[in-house]
N, C-alpha and C positions, 0 to 999 in steps of 0.2 A: 637608658632608653634613647637619649639624645644621640649617643654614638651610633646606635642601631639605625636611627632615622637618617643620619649622615651617610652611613654605609649604603643603606637601601637607596637613597637619593642618588648617590654617585653611581651605583650599579645601574639604575634606571637611565641616567644620563648617558652612560657608556653604551648601553643597549640601543638607545635612540640614535646616537651618533653612528654606531656600526650599521644600524638598519638604513639610515639615510645614505650612507656611502654605497651600500649594495643596491639601494633603490634605483639609482640612476642607471645601473647596468641591467637591472631586472624590472624595468618600469611596468611592463605588461603582465608580470607574474602575479597571479592571485592565489592566495592560500585556499585550499579546498578541504583538507582533512589531515589528521595526524594520528599515527598509531605508535605509541611509545616515542622513541627518538627519531622517527621517520615522518617527514612532512611531504604532502602531495600538493602540487601546484599546477595551474594551467596558465599559459601565456595567452591572454585574451587578444593580443595583437596578431596572433597567428591563426585564429580560429577561422575555419572555412565551414559554412553551413552547406552541406552537400545535398541534402534533401530534407523533407519534413521529419526525418528520424536519424539522420547521419551527420556527423561532424568529423572534421580533421583538425587536429590542433597539436601544438607542442606541449608536452607534459614533462614536468620535472619531479623527480623523487629525490629528496635530500635526506641522507642518513648522517645526522650530526655527529654521532660518536665515531663514525668511520671516516669523517671528512670526505664524503663521496656525494657527487651529484650525478644522477642518472637522467639523461636527457633523451626524450623519445618524441618522434613524430608519430602520432597515432591516428588511426581511423576508428571511429566509434559508432556503433549502430545500436541505438537503444531499443528499436523494435525487435531485432534479432538477439539482443543482449550479447553482442560480440565486440571485441576490440582487436585491432591488428596493429602491430608495431611495424611501421614502414621503414624506419631507420632509428639507430640509437647510438649514444655515446656515453661512456663512463669517464668521469673527470674527478680530479680533486676539487673539493668545493672552494677552498680558499684561493687557489691560484688558477683554477680552471684548466689545469694541465690535462690534456686528453690522454687517457690511459688505454682506451679501446674505442674503436669505431666499427659499427656494423651498418653497411649500406644496403643489405639484402632484406627485403620484407619477409616477415614471419607470416605463417598462415593465420587466419582469424582464429581467435579462441573465445570461449564463452566466459562471461563473468557472472558472479552471483550477487543477488541483492545484499546490501550491507558491506560489500567489499570496497576497497579504495577506488577501483575502476568504476564501480557503480556510483560512488560519491562524485567522481569526476564528471560522469555523464549527467548526473542530476544537477551539478553545478552549471554545466554548459547549457542545459535545458532552461534553467532559471535565468542564466545570464542572457540568453537569446531573447527571452521574453521580458527582460528588464527587471527581474526579481532577484538580482544578484544579492548574495548574503551580505 
C-alpha cells in the first residue's frame, strides 16, 4: 500500500509539473469538455463578443493518443446554432510543429445540442456573464 501511494504521489507530481510547463504557453486556454481522449478548449484571451448572440474565438481540440492539436479561429452564433471555421491549423501537440494550415474560411455549419461545439458556445456564454465553470 505504501509503495502504491509513493507511485501515485510521484505520478501526480509529474502531472502537475508537466501542466505548469504547458500553462505558460497556453495561459488563456480553458478546458470546456472531453470526449474519450479528445479535449476541447477555448482561449479566453482571444474572445471577441460580436453581438448579443455571436462570438469569435480561438478553439483548440487536443487528441492525446494521436499527439495532435487542432487549432481553429471560429465564429459562433448561438441564436442560429451555427459555427464557422475562419482558419485552422493541425499541429503535433508536443512540439507544435505545423502539419497543415488552412487560411480559407469554411461556410457556416449547424451544431446540435450536446455536441462539443454546443459545449464551447455554452462555455463562452457563461464566461461572458461571469459564470465560468
